[in-house]
matplotlib code that plots the C-alpha trace (Angstrom):
import matplotlib.pyplot as plt

x = [224.4, 223.0, 223.3, 224.2, 221.0, 222.5, 223.5, 220.0, 218.5, 220.4, 220.0, 216.2, 215.6, 218.0, 216.2, 212.8, 214.1, 215.4, 212.0, 210.1, 212.5, 212.0, 208.2, 207.7, 210.1, 208.1, 204.9, 206.4, 207.3, 203.8, 202.2, 204.6, 206.5, 209.9, 209.3, 209.9, 213.6, 213.9, 211.8, 214.1, 217.2, 215.6, 214.9, 218.4, 219.4, 216.3, 216.6, 220.1, 219.0, 216.0, 218.2, 220.9, 218.2, 216.8, 220.2, 220.9, 217.4, 217.9, 221.2, 220.3, 216.7, 214.9, 216.8, 216.2, 212.5, 212.4, 214.1, 211.7, 208.7, 210.0, 210.7, 207.2, 205.7, 207.7, 206.5, 202.9, 203.0, 204.7, 204.0, 200.5, 199.3, 195.9, 194.6, 191.0, 192.2, 193.4, 189.9, 188.2, 190.2, 189.8, 186.0, 186.2, 188.0, 191.0, 189.2, 187.6, 190.8, 192.9, 190.6, 190.4, 194.1, 194.6, 191.9, 193.3, 196.9, 195.7, 193.7, 196.7, 198.8, 196.2, 196.3, 200.1, 200.3, 198.1, 200.2, 203.3, 201.6, 201.4, 203.8, 205.9, 206.5, 206.5, 210.3, 211.0, 208.1, 209.1, 212.0, 209.5, 207.6, 210.8, 211.0, 210.3, 210.2, 207.6, 208.0, 207.6, 210.9, 209.6, 208.1, 211.6, 212.4, 211.9, 213.6, 214.2, 211.8, 209.1, 209.8, 208.7, 205.2, 205.7, 206.7, 203.5, 201.4, 203.1, 202.7, 199.1, 198.3, 200.3, 198.4, 195.1, 196.1, 196.2, 197.9, 201.4, 200.3, 197.6, 200.1, 202.5, 199.7, 198.6, 202.1, 202.8, 199.6, 200.2, 203.8, 203.3, 200.2, 202.3, 204.8, 202.0, 200.3, 203.7, 204.3, 204.6, 201.5, 198.4, 196.0, 192.7, 190.5, 187.2, 184.3, 186.7, 188.4, 185.4, 187.1, 190.7, 193.6, 194.9, 198.2, 196.4, 194.9, 198.2, 200.0, 197.6, 198.8, 202.4, 201.4, 203.4, 200.5, 199.0, 195.7, 197.5, 199.3, 196.2, 194.4, 194.5, 196.4, 195.5, 197.6, 195.0, 191.5, 190.1, 187.2, 189.2, 189.8, 186.1, 185.1, 187.4, 187.0, 190.4, 189.3, 190.3, 190.0, 189.4, 191.2, 194.9, 197.3, 199.5, 201.0, 204.6, 205.4, 207.7, 207.8, 208.7, 210.8, 214.6, 216.0, 219.7, 220.6, 222.1, 221.4, 223.3, 221.5, 218.2, 218.9, 219.9, 217.1, 214.6, 217.3, 218.4, 214.7, 214.0, 217.3, 218.5, 221.8, 222.7, 222.4, 225.5, 225.9, 225.1, 221.9, 220.8, 221.3]
y = [-14.3, -11.1, -10.7, -7.3, -5.7, -5.0, -8.7, -9.7, -7.5, -9.5, -12.9, -12.6, -12.6, -15.6, -17.6, -16.7, -17.8, -21.1, -21.9, -21.1, -23.2, -26.2, -25.7, -25.3, -28.2, -30.5, -29.2, -30.0, -33.5, -34.0, -32.9, -34.1, -36.9, -37.8, -35.4, -32.6, -33.4, -33.3, -30.1, -28.4, -29.4, -28.1, -24.8, -24.4, -21.6, -19.6, -20.2, -18.9, -15.7, -15.3, -15.6, -13.3, -10.6, -11.2, -10.7, -7.5, -6.2, -7.0, -5.2, -2.1, -1.6, -2.7, -0.4, 2.6, 1.8, 1.4, 4.8, 6.5, 5.1, 5.9, 9.5, 10.0, 8.3, 10.7, 13.8, 12.7, 11.8, 14.9, 15.8, 17.2, 16.0, 14.4, 12.5, 11.5, 8.0, 7.4, 8.3, 6.2, 3.0, 3.3, 3.2, 0.4, -1.8, -4.2, -7.0, -4.6, -2.6, -5.7, -6.9, -3.4, -3.1, -6.4, -5.4, -1.9, -3.2, -5.7, -3.1, -0.8, -3.7, -4.5, -1.0, -0.9, -4.3, -3.1, 0.0, -2.1, -4.0, -0.8, -0.3, 2.3, 0.3, -3.2, -3.3, -3.4, -5.7, -8.1, -9.2, -10.7, -12.5, -13.8, -16.7, -19.8, -22.1, -20.5, -21.3, -19.7, -18.0, -16.2, -13.6, -12.5, -11.8, -8.1, -5.1, -2.1, -0.1, -2.6, -2.3, 1.4, 0.0, -1.5, 1.9, 3.4, 0.7, 1.4, 5.2, 4.8, 2.8, 5.3, 8.2, 6.5, 6.5, 2.7, 1.7, 0.2, -3.3, -3.3, -2.2, -4.9, -7.5, -6.5, -6.6, -9.9, -11.5, -10.3, -11.3, -14.9, -15.4, -14.1, -16.9, -19.4, -18.4, -18.5, -22.1, -24.8, -26.6, -27.1, -26.1, -24.3, -23.2, -24.3, -21.9, -19.9, -18.6, -16.2, -14.5, -15.5, -15.9, -19.5, -20.8, -22.0, -18.6, -16.7, -19.1, -18.0, -14.5, -15.8, -18.0, -17.6, -16.5, -13.1, -13.8, -14.7, -11.4, -9.4, -11.4, -12.1, -9.0, -9.2, -11.2, -12.1, -11.2, -12.2, -9.9, -7.0, -8.9, -9.8, -6.2, -4.8, -7.5, -9.2, -12.4, -15.7, -19.1, -21.9, -24.4, -25.6, -23.9, -26.4, -24.0, -22.7, -19.5, -16.7, -13.9, -13.3, -10.3, -10.8, -10.3, -10.8, -13.7, -13.1, -10.5, -7.6, -8.2, -8.2, -5.1, -3.2, -4.5, -1.7, 1.0, -0.4, -0.5, 3.0, 4.4, 2.7, 4.5, 2.2, -0.9, -2.8, -3.3, -7.0, -6.2, -3.5, -5.8]
z = [182.7, 181.2, 177.4, 175.9, 174.6, 171.2, 170.9, 172.0, 169.3, 166.6, 168.3, 168.5, 164.7, 164.3, 167.0, 165.4, 162.0, 163.5, 165.1, 161.9, 159.9, 162.1, 162.3, 158.5, 157.7, 160.0, 158.4, 154.9, 156.1, 157.4, 154.2, 151.5, 153.2, 151.7, 148.8, 151.3, 151.2, 147.4, 147.2, 149.8, 147.7, 144.5, 146.3, 147.8, 145.4, 146.0, 149.8, 149.7, 148.0, 150.4, 153.5, 152.1, 151.4, 154.9, 156.6, 154.6, 155.5, 159.2, 159.3, 157.3, 156.2, 159.3, 161.7, 159.4, 159.3, 163.0, 163.5, 161.1, 162.8, 166.3, 165.2, 163.9, 167.0, 169.3, 167.4, 167.5, 171.2, 172.4, 176.1, 176.5, 173.1, 173.1, 170.0, 169.2, 168.4, 172.0, 173.3, 170.7, 171.3, 175.0, 174.5, 172.0, 174.5, 174.1, 172.1, 169.6, 169.4, 168.6, 165.9, 164.4, 164.4, 162.5, 160.0, 159.5, 159.1, 156.5, 154.6, 154.5, 153.3, 150.6, 149.3, 149.3, 147.6, 144.7, 144.3, 144.0, 141.1, 139.1, 136.2, 138.1, 141.3, 139.8, 139.1, 142.9, 143.8, 140.9, 143.2, 145.6, 142.8, 141.1, 143.5, 141.4, 144.4, 146.6, 150.2, 153.7, 153.1, 150.1, 152.4, 153.2, 149.5, 149.7, 148.0, 150.2, 148.1, 148.9, 152.6, 152.4, 152.2, 155.6, 156.9, 155.5, 157.2, 160.6, 160.2, 159.3, 162.4, 164.6, 163.0, 163.9, 167.5, 168.0, 171.2, 171.0, 171.9, 169.2, 166.5, 167.6, 167.5, 164.1, 162.6, 164.2, 162.9, 159.4, 159.5, 160.7, 158.5, 155.6, 156.2, 156.3, 153.0, 151.2, 152.5, 149.8, 150.8, 148.7, 151.5, 150.9, 153.8, 152.2, 153.1, 155.4, 152.2, 152.0, 155.0, 155.2, 152.7, 152.3, 151.0, 147.8, 147.3, 147.7, 145.4, 142.6, 143.3, 142.5, 139.6, 136.4, 134.4, 133.8, 135.6, 138.8, 139.1, 139.7, 142.4, 146.1, 147.3, 151.0, 153.5, 156.2, 155.1, 151.7, 152.4, 150.9, 147.7, 147.5, 148.1, 145.4, 142.8, 143.1, 144.8, 143.0, 144.7, 142.2, 144.4, 144.8, 142.4, 140.6, 138.0, 138.3, 140.2, 139.2, 136.6, 133.0, 133.8, 133.3, 136.8, 137.3, 139.7, 143.1, 145.7, 144.1, 140.8, 142.5, 144.5, 141.3, 139.1, 139.8, 139.5, 136.1, 135.0, 136.1, 134.9, 131.7, 131.9, 134.8, 132.7, 131.6, 127.8, 128.3, 130.2, 127.8, 124.7]

ax = plt.figure().add_subplot(projection="3d")
ax.plot(x, y, z, "-o")
ax.set_aspect("equal")
plt.show()
Protein backbone atom coordinates (compact mmCIF):
# COMPACT_ATOMS: atom_id res chain seq x y z
CA UNK A 1 0.00 0.00 0.00
CA UNK A 2 1.40 3.38 -1.06
CA UNK A 3 0.36 6.48 0.86
CA UNK A 4 -0.50 9.70 -0.92
CA UNK A 5 2.53 12.06 -0.66
CA UNK A 6 0.33 14.88 0.63
CA UNK A 7 -1.08 12.62 3.35
CA UNK A 8 2.42 11.46 4.25
CA UNK A 9 3.55 15.07 4.63
CA UNK A 10 0.91 15.61 7.33
CA UNK A 11 1.30 12.20 8.97
CA UNK A 12 5.03 12.59 9.48
CA UNK A 13 4.78 15.49 11.99
CA UNK A 14 2.06 13.60 13.88
CA UNK A 15 4.20 10.46 14.11
CA UNK A 16 7.21 12.53 15.20
CA UNK A 17 5.15 14.23 17.90
CA UNK A 18 3.85 10.88 19.10
CA UNK A 19 7.35 9.46 19.40
CA UNK A 20 8.59 12.57 21.23
CA UNK A 21 5.60 12.50 23.60
CA UNK A 22 6.29 8.87 24.55
CA UNK A 23 10.01 9.49 24.94
CA UNK A 24 9.70 12.58 27.11
CA UNK A 25 6.93 11.07 29.23
CA UNK A 26 9.13 8.05 29.97
CA UNK A 27 11.99 10.42 30.76
CA UNK A 28 9.74 12.35 33.13
CA UNK A 29 8.70 9.12 34.87
CA UNK A 30 12.32 8.11 35.22
CA UNK A 31 13.35 11.46 36.71
CA UNK A 32 10.27 12.40 38.78
CA UNK A 33 8.47 9.12 39.38
CA UNK A 34 4.77 9.36 40.25
CA UNK A 35 5.00 13.17 40.36
CA UNK A 36 5.27 13.09 36.55
CA UNK A 37 1.55 12.26 36.38
CA UNK A 38 0.45 15.13 38.60
CA UNK A 39 2.78 17.54 36.79
CA UNK A 40 1.30 16.49 33.44
CA UNK A 41 -2.23 17.12 34.75
CA UNK A 42 -1.22 20.54 36.11
CA UNK A 43 0.21 21.45 32.69
CA UNK A 44 -2.86 20.23 30.75
CA UNK A 45 -4.09 23.74 29.89
CA UNK A 46 -0.67 24.89 28.70
CA UNK A 47 -0.20 21.65 26.76
CA UNK A 48 -3.52 22.22 24.99
CA UNK A 49 -2.42 25.70 23.91
CA UNK A 50 0.98 24.47 22.76
CA UNK A 51 -0.51 21.69 20.65
CA UNK A 52 -3.10 24.03 19.12
CA UNK A 53 -0.39 26.51 18.15
CA UNK A 54 1.65 23.66 16.70
CA UNK A 55 -1.23 22.41 14.55
CA UNK A 56 -1.95 25.90 13.22
CA UNK A 57 1.73 26.42 12.51
CA UNK A 58 2.02 23.08 10.69
CA UNK A 59 -1.00 23.83 8.49
CA UNK A 60 -0.26 27.47 7.69
CA UNK A 61 3.07 29.01 8.73
CA UNK A 62 5.42 26.07 8.06
CA UNK A 63 4.31 25.59 4.42
CA UNK A 64 4.72 29.32 3.77
CA UNK A 65 8.25 29.31 5.22
CA UNK A 66 9.13 26.22 3.20
CA UNK A 67 7.90 27.87 -0.01
CA UNK A 68 9.86 31.06 0.72
CA UNK A 69 13.05 29.11 1.42
CA UNK A 70 12.61 26.94 -1.68
CA UNK A 71 12.10 30.04 -3.84
CA UNK A 72 15.29 31.69 -2.62
CA UNK A 73 17.16 28.41 -2.95
CA UNK A 74 16.03 28.03 -6.57
CA UNK A 75 17.10 31.59 -7.41
CA UNK A 76 20.52 31.14 -5.84
CA UNK A 77 21.09 27.78 -7.54
CA UNK A 78 20.04 28.71 -11.04
CA UNK A 79 21.61 26.63 -13.84
CA UNK A 80 25.24 27.60 -14.36
CA UNK A 81 25.59 29.47 -11.08
CA UNK A 82 28.72 28.74 -9.05
CA UNK A 83 29.07 29.87 -5.45
CA UNK A 84 32.25 30.20 -3.46
CA UNK A 85 30.52 28.45 -0.58
CA UNK A 86 30.15 25.25 -2.57
CA UNK A 87 33.87 25.16 -3.29
CA UNK A 88 34.77 25.90 0.33
CA UNK A 89 32.55 23.19 1.85
CA UNK A 90 33.82 20.62 -0.65
CA UNK A 91 37.34 21.32 0.59
CA UNK A 92 36.33 21.27 4.27
CA UNK A 93 34.86 17.79 3.94
CA UNK A 94 31.65 16.26 5.33
CA UNK A 95 32.61 16.10 9.04
CA UNK A 96 33.87 19.69 9.18
CA UNK A 97 30.93 20.90 7.11
CA UNK A 98 28.42 19.20 9.41
CA UNK A 99 29.98 20.69 12.55
CA UNK A 100 30.24 24.12 10.91
CA UNK A 101 26.59 23.98 9.81
CA UNK A 102 25.40 23.24 13.36
CA UNK A 103 27.58 26.02 14.78
CA UNK A 104 26.44 28.53 12.15
CA UNK A 105 22.78 27.60 12.61
CA UNK A 106 23.03 28.04 16.36
CA UNK A 107 24.88 31.35 16.02
CA UNK A 108 22.20 32.72 13.69
CA UNK A 109 19.58 31.52 16.16
CA UNK A 110 21.42 33.20 19.03
CA UNK A 111 21.44 36.53 17.16
CA UNK A 112 17.76 36.24 16.26
CA UNK A 113 16.84 35.28 19.81
CA UNK A 114 18.51 38.37 21.23
CA UNK A 115 16.70 40.55 18.69
CA UNK A 116 13.36 39.09 19.78
CA UNK A 117 14.14 40.17 23.33
CA UNK A 118 14.29 43.83 22.27
CA UNK A 119 11.36 46.09 23.12
CA UNK A 120 10.06 46.15 19.53
CA UNK A 121 9.93 42.40 18.93
CA UNK A 122 9.27 41.21 22.48
CA UNK A 123 5.44 41.26 22.15
CA UNK A 124 5.57 38.34 19.68
CA UNK A 125 8.31 36.44 21.54
CA UNK A 126 6.42 36.92 24.81
CA UNK A 127 4.03 34.21 23.62
CA UNK A 128 6.82 31.64 23.83
CA UNK A 129 7.76 32.83 27.31
CA UNK A 130 4.17 32.89 28.57
CA UNK A 131 4.20 29.14 29.24
CA UNK A 132 4.09 28.81 33.03
CA UNK A 133 4.57 25.02 32.93
CA UNK A 134 7.77 24.73 30.97
CA UNK A 135 8.08 21.40 29.17
CA UNK A 136 9.44 19.91 25.95
CA UNK A 137 6.22 21.10 24.28
CA UNK A 138 7.07 24.71 25.10
CA UNK A 139 9.34 24.78 22.06
CA UNK A 140 6.18 24.64 19.93
CA UNK A 141 4.71 27.73 21.55
CA UNK A 142 5.66 30.12 18.77
CA UNK A 143 3.94 33.13 17.26
CA UNK A 144 4.14 33.33 13.42
CA UNK A 145 6.26 36.49 13.73
CA UNK A 146 8.74 34.51 15.81
CA UNK A 147 8.93 31.91 13.08
CA UNK A 148 10.34 34.53 10.72
CA UNK A 149 13.57 34.14 12.66
CA UNK A 150 13.68 30.51 11.51
CA UNK A 151 13.36 31.67 7.91
CA UNK A 152 16.30 34.05 8.39
CA UNK A 153 18.39 31.20 9.81
CA UNK A 154 17.60 28.97 6.83
CA UNK A 155 18.28 31.69 4.30
CA UNK A 156 21.56 32.52 6.03
CA UNK A 157 22.74 28.91 5.71
CA UNK A 158 21.61 28.74 2.09
CA UNK A 159 23.41 32.01 1.34
CA UNK A 160 26.64 30.53 2.73
CA UNK A 161 26.39 27.73 0.22
CA UNK A 162 26.02 24.93 2.77
CA UNK A 163 24.94 21.66 1.14
CA UNK A 164 21.37 20.52 1.64
CA UNK A 165 22.26 17.63 3.93
CA UNK A 166 24.25 19.96 6.23
CA UNK A 167 21.35 22.41 6.50
CA UNK A 168 18.96 19.57 7.33
CA UNK A 169 21.40 18.21 9.92
CA UNK A 170 21.85 21.61 11.58
CA UNK A 171 18.12 22.31 11.75
CA UNK A 172 17.42 18.81 13.13
CA UNK A 173 20.09 19.09 15.84
CA UNK A 174 18.85 22.48 17.00
CA UNK A 175 15.23 21.35 16.85
CA UNK A 176 15.63 18.21 18.95
CA UNK A 177 18.13 19.78 21.34
CA UNK A 178 15.61 22.59 21.70
CA UNK A 179 12.99 20.10 22.86
CA UNK A 180 15.46 18.66 25.35
CA UNK A 181 16.46 21.96 26.96
CA UNK A 182 12.79 22.88 27.44
CA UNK A 183 12.06 19.57 29.19
CA UNK A 184 10.88 19.78 32.80
CA UNK A 185 13.96 18.09 34.26
CA UNK A 186 16.47 19.73 36.63
CA UNK A 187 19.49 18.51 34.70
CA UNK A 188 22.75 20.37 34.44
CA UNK A 189 25.64 19.17 32.30
CA UNK A 190 28.36 19.95 34.84
CA UNK A 191 31.60 21.08 33.18
CA UNK A 192 30.03 20.48 29.75
CA UNK A 193 27.85 23.57 30.33
CA UNK A 194 30.93 25.54 29.30
CA UNK A 195 30.17 24.24 25.81
CA UNK A 196 26.53 23.12 25.64
CA UNK A 197 23.18 24.48 26.87
CA UNK A 198 21.46 22.27 29.46
CA UNK A 199 17.79 22.10 30.54
CA UNK A 200 18.69 23.86 33.79
CA UNK A 201 20.45 26.68 31.94
CA UNK A 202 17.56 27.26 29.58
CA UNK A 203 15.06 27.23 32.41
CA UNK A 204 16.92 30.25 33.82
CA UNK A 205 16.18 31.95 30.50
CA UNK A 206 12.45 31.36 31.10
CA UNK A 207 12.54 32.22 34.81
CA UNK A 208 9.90 34.64 36.08
CA UNK A 209 12.46 37.18 37.18
CA UNK A 210 14.15 40.01 35.33
CA UNK A 211 17.59 38.46 35.50
CA UNK A 212 16.49 35.31 33.75
CA UNK A 213 15.15 37.03 30.63
CA UNK A 214 18.55 38.24 29.46
CA UNK A 215 20.65 35.07 29.72
CA UNK A 216 21.32 31.83 27.86
CA UNK A 217 19.99 32.74 24.41
CA UNK A 218 21.67 29.94 22.46
CA UNK A 219 20.03 26.57 21.88
CA UNK A 220 22.97 24.19 21.50
CA UNK A 221 26.28 25.91 22.27
CA UNK A 222 26.72 27.95 25.44
CA UNK A 223 29.97 29.24 23.92
CA UNK A 224 28.04 32.07 22.29
CA UNK A 225 26.55 33.17 25.61
CA UNK A 226 29.99 33.08 27.19
CA UNK A 227 31.43 35.08 24.31
CA UNK A 228 28.76 37.81 24.44
CA UNK A 229 28.29 38.02 28.21
CA UNK A 230 24.88 36.34 28.51
CA UNK A 231 26.03 33.10 30.16
CA UNK A 232 24.34 32.17 33.45
CA UNK A 233 24.62 28.71 35.00
CA UNK A 234 24.31 28.77 38.82
CA UNK A 235 22.75 25.30 38.91
CA UNK A 236 19.18 23.93 38.76
CA UNK A 237 16.48 26.59 38.36
CA UNK A 238 13.64 26.10 40.87
CA UNK A 239 11.92 29.47 40.37
CA UNK A 240 8.59 29.79 38.48
CA UNK A 241 8.60 30.35 34.73
CA UNK A 242 6.49 32.74 32.69
CA UNK A 243 6.15 36.50 32.18
CA UNK A 244 4.53 39.50 33.82
CA UNK A 245 2.94 40.69 30.55
CA UNK A 246 -0.82 40.34 30.36
CA UNK A 247 -1.41 37.88 27.53
CA UNK A 248 -4.97 36.82 26.74
CA UNK A 249 -5.59 33.09 27.26
CA UNK A 250 -6.26 30.81 24.34
CA UNK A 251 -4.74 30.56 20.88
CA UNK A 252 -6.58 33.52 19.33
CA UNK A 253 -5.69 35.81 22.22
CA UNK A 254 -2.05 34.84 21.94
CA UNK A 255 -1.97 35.31 18.19
CA UNK A 256 -3.48 38.78 18.57
CA UNK A 257 -1.31 39.86 21.51
CA UNK A 258 1.57 41.44 19.54
CA UNK A 259 -0.84 43.14 17.14
CA UNK A 260 -2.78 44.64 20.03
CA UNK A 261 0.49 45.77 21.61
CA UNK A 262 1.86 47.36 18.44
CA UNK A 263 -1.51 48.81 17.34
CA UNK A 264 -3.50 49.96 20.39
CA UNK A 265 -6.51 50.69 18.16
CA UNK A 266 -7.03 46.90 17.93
CA UNK A 267 -7.48 46.52 21.67
CA UNK A 268 -10.94 45.83 23.01
CA UNK A 269 -12.24 48.29 25.66
CA UNK A 270 -11.73 45.61 28.33
CA UNK A 271 -8.15 44.94 27.23
CA UNK A 272 -7.34 48.65 27.00
CA UNK A 273 -8.67 49.46 30.48
